[in-house]
C-alpha positions as CSV (number, residue, x, y, z in Angstrom):
1,M,11.1,-6.1,3.2
2,D,8.1,-4.9,0.9
3,N,9.0,-4.7,-2.6
4,T,12.8,-5.2,-1.5
5,L,12.6,-9.0,-0.3
6,V,9.1,-9.7,-1.1
7,D,6.3,-8.5,-3.4
8,E,4.0,-5.6,-2.5
9,F,1.5,-8.3,-1.0
10,G,4.0,-10.4,0.9
11,A,2.9,-13.3,-1.1
12,S,6.2,-14.2,-2.8
13,A,10.0,-13.7,-2.1
14,R,11.9,-11.7,-4.7
15,P,13.4,-14.1,-7.3
16,G,16.9,-14.7,-6.2
17,V,16.9,-13.1,-2.7
18,I,16.9,-16.2,-0.9
19,D,20.0,-17.6,-2.7
20,L,21.5,-14.0,-1.5
21,L,20.7,-14.4,1.8
22,V,22.0,-18.1,2.1
23,H,25.3,-16.7,0.8
24,L,25.6,-13.6,3.0
25,K,24.9,-15.8,6.2
26,R,27.6,-18.2,5.2
27,T,30.1,-15.7,4.5
28,G,29.6,-14.3,7.8
29,H,27.4,-11.1,7.6
30,T,25.0,-10.4,10.2
31,L,21.5,-9.6,8.5
32,I,19.2,-7.4,10.1
33,L,15.5,-7.1,8.6
34,W,14.4,-3.1,9.0
35,T,10.9,-2.6,7.6
36,N,8.4,0.1,7.2
37,S,5.7,-2.4,7.9
38,R,3.8,-2.7,11.1
39,K,5.0,-5.6,13.3
40,E,1.7,-7.7,13.0
41,R,1.8,-7.6,9.0
42,A,5.6,-8.1,8.8
43,R,5.8,-11.1,11.0
44,Q,3.2,-12.9,9.0
45,I,5.1,-12.3,5.8
46,I,8.3,-13.4,7.4
47,L,6.4,-16.6,8.6
48,D,5.0,-17.1,5.0
49,N,8.2,-16.6,3.4
50,N,10.5,-18.5,5.6
51,L,12.4,-15.5,6.2
52,R,13.1,-15.8,10.0
53,R,16.3,-18.1,9.9
54,Y,18.2,-15.4,7.9
55,F,18.0,-12.5,10.0
56,T,19.3,-11.7,13.7
57,T,17.1,-8.9,14.6
58,F,14.1,-7.3,13.2
59,I,13.0,-3.9,13.3
60,F,9.4,-2.8,12.6
61,R,7.9,0.5,12.2
62,E,6.6,0.5,15.8
63,D,10.3,0.0,16.9
64,Y,12.0,3.2,15.0
65,D,8.9,5.4,13.9
66,P,6.2,4.5,16.7
67,E,4.1,8.0,16.1
68,E,4.5,7.5,12.2
69,K,6.3,10.6,11.5
70,G,7.8,9.2,8.4
71,L,11.5,8.7,10.2
72,S,14.0,7.1,8.1
73,K,16.2,4.1,8.9
74,D,19.4,5.3,11.0
75,I,21.5,2.1,10.5
76,R,23.8,3.6,13.1
77,K,21.2,2.6,15.8
78,V,21.9,-1.4,15.1
79,K,25.8,-0.6,14.2
80,G,24.6,-1.5,10.2
81,D,27.1,-0.8,7.3
82,I,25.0,-1.1,4.3
83,L,21.1,-0.6,3.9
84,V,19.5,-2.4,1.1
85,D,16.3,-0.9,0.0
86,D,14.0,0.0,-2.9
87,D,13.4,3.4,-1.9
88,P,15.8,6.1,-3.0
89,A,15.2,8.4,-0.1
90,E,16.3,5.8,2.4
91,I,19.5,5.1,0.2
92,R,20.2,9.1,0.3
93,H,19.5,9.2,3.9
94,V,21.8,6.5,4.9
95,A,24.9,8.2,2.6
96,T,24.0,11.4,4.7
97,L,25.1,9.5,7.6
98,G,28.2,8.1,6.4
99,K,26.9,4.8,5.5
100,H,26.6,2.8,2.3
101,G,23.2,2.1,0.6
102,Y,22.2,-0.2,-2.0
103,L,19.3,0.7,-4.2
104,V,17.3,-2.2,-5.9
105,A,14.1,-1.8,-8.1
106,S,10.9,-2.2,-6.4
107,Y,9.7,-5.6,-6.6
108,R,6.2,-6.4,-7.7
109,K,4.2,-9.5,-7.8
110,G,5.2,-11.6,-11.1
111,M,7.8,-9.2,-12.0
112,T,11.1,-10.4,-13.7
113,V,14.1,-9.2,-12.2
114,D,17.8,-8.6,-13.4
115,R,19.7,-11.9,-12.6
116,N,22.7,-9.6,-12.0
117,E,20.9,-7.2,-9.8
118,F,23.0,-8.1,-6.2
119,A,26.3,-8.2,-8.0
120,G,26.9,-4.6,-7.1
121,L,26.1,-5.3,-3.7
122,L,28.1,-8.3,-3.4
123,K,31.1,-6.2,-4.8
124,M,30.5,-3.6,-2.1
125,L,30.7,-6.3,0.6
126,R,34.1,-7.5,-0.7
């Protein structure tokens, strides 16, 4: 979520990400938000950015790494196929699980983003 869907403060959605989420939902994809953020913080960001309607499931840090050991996102637990993240280590981890990852640049407040940054993801999904 942080730096992938929204900026580091959770104050604004990444440019183009809402259009992407709308497209993915319309084309029948099931979206799960898996975040390193703690539930209390993440829920407020989800509410503030009107993200709830795009996702069927939410996984917060307490759900998969309650002892904060730095566990990676094991998308097999939710029958996931692709992880979209800004952390190269998470992308490498899903590859070791035989799954796909799509790396996006970390989004910071006010940053301009590549208008075609999701083209590769959409190609993977075809």
